[in-house]
Each structure stands twice: as structure tokens, then as C-alpha cells.
C-alpha positions as a printed NumPy array, in Angstrom:
array([[  0.944,   5.759, -35.378],
       [ -2.096,   3.688, -36.335],
       [ -5.756,   3.747, -35.322],
       [ -7.924,   0.784, -34.459],
       [-11.547,   1.141, -35.432],
       [-14.431,  -0.34 , -33.436],
       [-15.138,  -2.864, -36.216],
       [-11.682,  -4.308, -35.686],
       [-12.246,  -5.099, -32.081],
       [-11.845,  -8.712, -30.977],
       [-14.82 ,  -8.615, -28.525],
       [-18.245,  -8.407, -29.988],
       [-20.261,  -8.877, -26.767],
       [-21.202,  -5.563, -25.23 ],
       [-22.982,  -5.046, -21.863],
       [-26.307,  -3.302, -21.663],
       [-26.178,   0.492, -21.903],
       [-25.974,   2.353, -18.59 ],
       [-29.194,   3.845, -17.369],
       [-29.592,   6.979, -15.325],
       [-30.498,   4.894, -12.331],
       [-27.286,   2.887, -12.711],
       [-25.239,   5.999, -12.947],
       [-26.365,   7.616,  -9.696],
       [-23.311,   8.723,  -7.732],
       [-22.446,   6.854,  -4.603],
       [-21.311,   9.794,  -2.482],
       [-19.096,   9.146,   0.45 ],
       [-20.678,   8.883,   3.871],
       [-21.822,  12.136,   5.426],
       [-19.399,  13.991,   7.639],
       [-15.912,  15.353,   7.402],
       [-14.09 ,  12.024,   7.211],
       [-13.291,  10.328,   3.909],
       [-13.248,   6.506,   3.284],
       [ -9.597,   6.412,   4.487],
       [-10.689,   7.607,   7.911],
       [ -8.878,  10.932,   7.473],
       [-10.459,  14.345,   7.164],
       [-11.34 ,  15.119,   3.546],
       [ -8.67 ,  17.378,   2.034],
       [ -9.225,  20.007,  -0.576],
       [ -7.69 ,  19.116,  -3.931],
       [ -7.185,  22.195,  -6.131],
       [ -8.347,  22.32 ,  -9.661],
       [ -5.506,  21.118, -11.957],
       [ -3.701,  24.036, -13.601],
       [ -4.019,  24.59 , -17.294],
       [ -1.114,  23.727, -19.538],
       [  0.65 ,  25.948, -22.093],
       [  2.144,  23.017, -23.866],
       [  2.793,  19.263, -23.582],
       [  5.782,  17.251, -22.31 ],
       [  8.096,  16.112, -21.131],
       [  6.057,  13.349, -19.538],
       [  5.876,  12.255, -15.949],
       [  6.37 ,   8.544, -16.025],
       [  4.363,   6.497, -13.537],
       [  4.608,   2.707, -13.072],
       [  1.454,   1.066, -11.746],
       [  3.011,  -1.819,  -9.919],
       [  2.131,  -4.66 ,  -7.496],
       [  3.488,  -8.212,  -7.695],
       [  0.009,  -9.519,  -6.598],
       [ -2.406, -10.022,  -9.516],
       [ -6.013,  -8.944,  -9.586],
       [ -5.547,  -5.709,  -7.534],
       [ -6.724,  -3.28 , -10.207],
       [ -3.474,  -2.248, -11.987],
       [ -4.861,  -2.497, -15.457],
       [ -8.268,  -1.031, -14.581],
       [ -6.507,   1.861, -12.864],
       [ -4.075,   2.466, -15.742],
       [ -6.912,   2.74 , -18.269],
       [ -9.253,   4.821, -16.111],
       [ -6.623,   7.138, -14.626],
       [ -5.256,   7.744, -18.074],
       [ -8.717,   8.616, -19.416],
       [ -9.449,  10.837, -16.422],
       [ -6.131,  12.759, -16.884],
       [ -7.144,  13.552, -20.477],
       [-10.255,  15.315, -19.118],
       [ -7.932,  17.761, -17.386],
       [ -6.153,  18.624, -20.63 ],
       [ -3.263,  16.128, -20.283],
       [ -1.826,  14.063, -23.131],
       [ -1.386,  10.479, -21.942],
       [  0.406,   7.387, -23.256],
       [ -0.471,   4.103, -21.524],
       [  2.096,   1.248, -21.863],
       [  1.014,  -2.283, -21.714],
       [  4.078,  -3.968, -20.129],
       [  2.376,  -7.25 , -19.269],
       [  2.566, -10.278, -21.642],
       [ -1.09 , -11.041, -20.88 ],
       [ -1.981,  -7.875, -22.824],
       [ -4.945,  -7.09 , -20.589],
       [ -4.515,  -3.329, -21.067],
       [ -4.853,  -3.704, -24.802],
       [ -7.846,  -6.034, -24.499],
       [ -9.461,  -3.652, -22.059],
       [ -9.503,  -0.983, -24.755],
       [-10.964,  -3.399, -27.344],
       [ -7.685,  -3.795, -29.244],
       [ -6.766,  -7.334, -30.536],
       [ -3.068,  -6.976, -29.752],
       [ -2.221, -10.46 , -31.01 ],
       [ -3.026,  -9.234, -34.56 ],
       [ -0.661,  -6.248, -34.379],
       [  2.661,  -6.277, -36.297],
       [  4.385,  -4.037, -33.77 ],
       [  4.099,  -4.067, -29.977],
       [  6.219,  -3.014, -27.054],
       [  8.125,  -6.307, -27.56 ],
       [  9.373,  -5.231, -30.951],
       [ 10.362,  -1.775, -29.585],
       [ 12.541,  -3.165, -26.808],
       [ 14.04 ,  -6.081, -28.689],
       [ 14.51 ,  -4.87 , -32.296],
       [ 16.881,  -1.999, -32.877],
       [ 15.021,  -0.933, -36.028],
       [ 11.689,  -0.616, -34.182],
       [ 10.675,   2.734, -32.636],
       [  7.985,   3.426, -30.043],
       [  6.596,   6.001, -32.459],
       [  5.818,   3.202, -34.958],
       [  4.074,   1.042, -32.386],
       [  1.854,   3.611, -30.611],
       [ -1.849,   3.28 , -31.335],
       [ -4.526,   5.903, -30.974],
       [ -7.345,   4.736, -28.632],
       [-11.033,   5.736, -28.674],
       [-10.24 ,   8.36 , -25.947],
       [ -8.988,  11.725, -27.293],
       [ -5.445,  12.461, -26.196],
       [ -4.823,   8.97 , -24.864],
       [ -2.569,   6.637, -26.863],
       [ -1.483,   3.056, -26.25 ],
       [  1.759,   1.205, -26.596],
       [  0.28 ,  -2.365, -26.866],
       [  1.589,  -5.741, -25.694],
       [  0.87 ,  -9.38 , -26.36 ],
       [  2.22 , -12.797, -25.411],
       [  5.433, -12.117, -27.421],
       [  6.578,  -9.969, -24.477],
       [  6.965, -13.093, -22.362],
       [ 10.086, -13.978, -24.393],
       [ 11.674, -10.592, -23.711],
       [ 12.651, -11.346, -20.167],
       [ 14.828, -14.252, -21.369],
       [ 16.248, -12.37 , -24.278],
       [ 17.232,  -9.337, -22.197],
       [ 19.258, -11.317, -19.731],
       [ 22.414, -11.229, -21.881],
       [ 21.978,  -7.566, -22.843],
       [ 24.275,  -4.855, -21.478],
       [ 22.241,  -2.37 , -19.467],
       [ 19.25 ,  -4.65 , -19.63 ],
       [ 17.455,  -2.768, -16.772],
       [ 17.342,   0.393, -18.882],
       [ 15.896,  -1.059, -22.036],
       [ 12.427,   0.515, -21.45 ],
       [ 14.046,   3.925, -20.727],
       [ 15.671,   3.861, -24.093],
       [ 12.466,   2.681, -25.793],
       [ 10.356,   5.5  , -24.406],
       [ 12.915,   8.299, -25.067],
       [ 11.574,   9.135, -28.591],
       [  7.998,   9.841, -27.261],
       [  8.702,  11.294, -23.847],
       [  8.29 ,  14.939, -25.061],
       [  4.906,  14.207, -26.756],
       [  2.973,  13.475, -23.559],
       [  2.285,  14.831, -20.109],
       [  1.907,  11.413, -18.46 ],
       [  3.169,   7.961, -19.41 ],
       [  1.477,   5.214, -17.331],
       [  3.081,   1.792, -17.38 ],
       [  0.868,  -1.217, -16.523],
       [  3.33 ,  -3.683, -14.999],
       [  2.956,  -7.508, -14.867],
       [  2.161,  -9.131, -11.499],
       [  5.728, -10.06 , -10.626],
       [  8.992,  -8.47 ,  -9.544],
       [ 11.008,  -9.765, -12.523],
       [ 13.132,  -8.035, -15.098],
       [ 10.228,  -6.42 , -16.887],
       [  8.981,  -4.796, -13.718],
       [ 12.512,  -3.677, -12.826],
       [ 12.686,  -2.026, -16.292],
       [  9.405,  -0.203, -15.608],
       [ 10.724,   1.014, -12.201],
       [ 14.013,   2.12 , -13.831],
       [ 12.102,   4.161, -16.405],
       [  9.629,   5.753, -13.931],
       [  9.625,   8.932, -11.999],
       [  7.016,   7.575,  -9.551],
       [  5.266,   4.377,  -8.568],
       [  1.554,   4.121,  -8.017],
       [  0.666,   0.991,  -6.   ],
       [ -2.899,  -0.269,  -6.37 ],
       [ -3.687,  -2.2  ,  -3.194],
       [ -6.728,  -4.439,  -2.866],
       [ -8.501,  -3.945,   0.488],
       [ -7.852,  -7.52 ,   1.488],
       [ -5.483,  -8.887,   4.164],
       [ -3.245, -10.952,   1.841],
       [ -2.563,  -7.828,  -0.26 ],
       [ -0.915,  -6.179,   2.734],
       [  1.677,  -8.966,   3.055],
       [  3.312,  -8.265,  -0.324],
       [  3.631,  -4.497,   0.031],
       [  6.771,  -4.66 ,   2.166],
       [  8.497,  -6.785,  -0.503],
       [  7.459,  -4.386,  -3.264],
       [  8.632,  -1.325,  -1.351],
       [ 11.989,  -3.163,  -0.675],
       [ 12.313,  -3.664,  -4.453],
       [ 11.485,   0.019,  -5.106],
       [ 14.171,   1.083,  -2.669],
       [ 16.776,  -1.213,  -4.269],
       [ 15.949,   0.188,  -7.782],
       [ 16.227,   3.741,  -6.344],
       [ 19.669,   2.967,  -4.836],
       [ 21.158,   1.083,  -7.79 ],
       [ 19.347,   2.168, -10.995],
       [ 17.06 ,   5.163, -10.66 ],
       [ 17.799,   7.725,  -7.924],
       [ 14.778,   9.892,  -8.934],
       [ 12.249,   7.061,  -8.255],
       [  9.587,   7.934,  -5.652],
       [  6.365,   6.341,  -4.434],
       [  3.692,   8.6  ,  -5.856],
       [  0.976,   6.977,  -3.796],
       [ -0.904,   3.921,  -2.675],
       [ -4.361,   3.509,  -4.098],
       [ -6.841,   1.398,  -2.166],
       [ -9.005,  -0.576,  -4.633],
       [-11.914,  -3.044,  -4.478],
       [-13.034,  -1.357,  -1.243],
       [-16.408,  -2.45 ,   0.196],
       [-17.506,   0.048,   2.903],
       [-20.107,  -2.458,   4.075],
       [-17.524,  -4.881,   5.442],
       [-15.512,  -4.54 ,   8.587],
       [-12.591,  -6.334,   6.892],
       [-12.238,  -3.634,   4.16 ],
       [-12.392,  -0.888,   6.708],
       [ -9.787,  -2.606,   8.948],
       [ -7.404,  -3.096,   6.021],
       [ -7.562,   0.462,   4.863],
       [ -7.069,   1.654,   8.464],
       [ -3.886,  -0.393,   8.745],
       [ -2.613,   0.866,   5.454],
       [ -3.168,   4.482,   6.419],
       [ -1.606,   3.86 ,   9.835],
       [  1.516,   2.411,   8.198],
       [  1.934,   4.732,   5.202],
       [  0.021,   7.838,   6.211],
       [  0.005,  10.592,   3.58 ],
       [  1.416,   8.298,   0.856],
       [ -2.079,   6.721,   0.682],
       [ -4.354,   8.586,  -1.696],
       [ -7.546,  10.027,  -0.308],
       [ -9.345,   8.536,  -3.295],
       [-10.614,   5.033,  -2.787],
       [-11.932,   2.794,  -5.553],
       [-15.057,   0.855,  -4.56 ],
       [-16.123,  -2.493,  -5.885],
       [-18.65 ,  -2.087,  -8.717],
       [-20.042,  -4.197, -11.537],
       [-19.229,  -1.294, -13.893],
       [-15.524,  -2.209, -14.119],
       [-15.981,  -5.696, -15.551],
       [-18.463,  -4.25 , -17.99 ],
       [-16.024,  -1.642, -19.287],
       [-13.594,  -4.482, -20.141],
       [-16.242,  -6.027, -22.374],
       [-17.175,  -2.673, -23.82 ],
       [-13.536,  -1.832, -24.522],
       [-13.778,   1.653, -23.02 ],
       [-12.755,   3.458, -19.829],
       [-15.441,   3.911, -17.186],
       [-15.264,   7.673, -17.693],
       [-16.579,   7.059, -21.273],
       [-18.801,   3.979, -20.636],
       [-20.457,   5.221, -17.476],
       [-19.387,   8.874, -17.12 ],
       [-21.745,   9.677, -14.246],
       [-20.934,   6.597, -12.144],
       [-19.235,   6.559,  -8.748],
       [-16.267,   4.724, -10.36 ],
       [-15.805,   7.463, -13.023],
       [-16.073,  10.101, -10.292],
       [-13.402,   8.315,  -8.219],
       [-10.856,   8.109, -11.084],
       [-11.357,  11.795, -11.863],
       [-10.658,  12.566,  -8.158],
       [ -7.589,  10.382,  -8.366],
       [ -6.333,  12.211, -11.458],
       [ -6.694,  15.477,  -9.492],
       [ -4.656,  14.025,  -6.669],
       [ -1.934,  12.759,  -9.018],
       [ -1.649,  16.149, -10.658],
       [ -1.742,  17.892,  -7.337],
       [  1.111,  15.767,  -5.948],
       [  3.208,  16.406,  -9.066],
       [  2.729,  20.134,  -8.759],
       [  3.588,  20.002,  -5.059],
       [  6.818,  17.982,  -5.772],
       [  7.866,  20.445,  -8.48 ],
       [  7.906,  23.37 ,  -6.113]])
């Protein structure tokens, strides 16, 4: 395992430091209803752990781009570490946005997830990188991964390539979060075949609703044919603007259709998220007192709570 130092970061432009005024929390509207229109539910404090592993594997998946998959992978992972969890985030998108979002120039790395799934001599242990967040590691990606989909076509058991790749590190972490590419191709199927659950980031915009049925159909096919344990962990509403009727209507329709599968946590639009990409740090580190950081901590509590409930 290697460590990338800040001086090695590709991006040198950093946004202005967050001020106290910027970091004021945007609390939800007064009353007993949350942003989803449902009564606010109590989420218990996450239990302490006596040890680490084996990891719960979650794929953050949506074939539509720009819905917050990468942002949610980074910030959920960082928030989970604040509750004592060890987290590995896996960049499974050839664009490498997850790596860039943590300030890591993945195109300069000798080993990435591509090497791990294609080369028999490469191990996930060798490719994992420590991030600037304690207890959160990264399995990086770059454009090389775009060739993997073609190379895997002729492989026997090609849908389970990622499962085999993650096996050496599964016992070292409590959560493995896989950032999927915006498509339903072979790489995404690999992520679903390796996952215990799927977290679906859904932009609060009408066109985002149209692709959810196709995604859920793909999830059900993977469950039937490749991975019987696969479940939908939850749907996360992102880029929500409480000031617009459109956002409120979209989230109302999502809740009406999927009910309790929808997380109570809603991620609002904020300038802080683009800033964190430039800063190469999660929002919980860059702007720890912001509404966005608060939301991802609340999401981490929900994710842990759902896992505990399913384990009973």
C-alpha cells in the first residue's frame, strides 16, 4: 500500500478557505416532516465495533451521469470513518473521477484497479492507496480501465472478476464502496455481482426518474442470475433544491413509488461540493460544519442502521 502526499497532487488550484459564515448549518424546515415529506425518524447512534471486517460491499450505481455517485462515494466513505468504520472506496469508472476528487493523479500510478482485474500477478493489496482521511483507502482507476470491458468479454466467469479481485482485502474493512461508471455495461454488472447492496443516487430532476426502472430491472436480473444476496440498500435523493416545486414534486413521486427504500437523508445543492473536488478532500474535512457534511454524516448513520437491522 502506498501513500500520496499533497505535494504530488495534480491540482494546484484550491478554493478559498471556508469561513464560519459559510459553514452555518442549513437545518431542515421546522416541523415534524423531513425533506422527503415523511415524519422524521430517529436514527440510533451507530454501535461501536470490537474489530474490523468482513466488509459490507455497496455499489453506488446509476446509469445516468452527473447524479452524485462520485461525490456520494467520497463523502459517505469519509463520514463512515467518523463512526469508527474502516472504508475502502473503489474507483470503477474509467474517467477516474473518484481518484481526482481525492487529489490523486491516477494516470501517474503504476497499479490501478485495471491491473488488479486483468493481470493475474497483481493484487488489490498492492494497488490500494492511503487517502488523506484516516481509515479510508482508495483502489484507484484511470483511463486504462476502459479497455477492461473488451478484454473481459472472452474470460470465463467474467461477471465475477471484481469479486475475485476484492477477496484479498474484504476482511480488512467494514465497508467497501464501489463508484460505478454511468452505464449498465460489463463493469457495472461486475460491481453488482460483487456487492451486498446497491445505493442509488437519484438527482431530483424528472429525467432521472425515467432511468430508475431500467436500473432496478438490471439489479433484479443480476440477483436472479449472478448474486442472490444483492439488495437495494436505498435510494438517495441528491441535488435537491427545496425552493423549487419541481424538486419537491420529484422527491414526492420517488417516495410514493419506493417508500421506505428512499433514505430520509437528502443531499441539497451547494457550492461546497464542486469546491471539495478542487481541494481534493471530502466535505466532512473541507467544510466539516456545513450542511453537506451534516447530511453525509446522517446518511452514514442510516446506512449503518439499515445494515444492523438486516443482520437481525
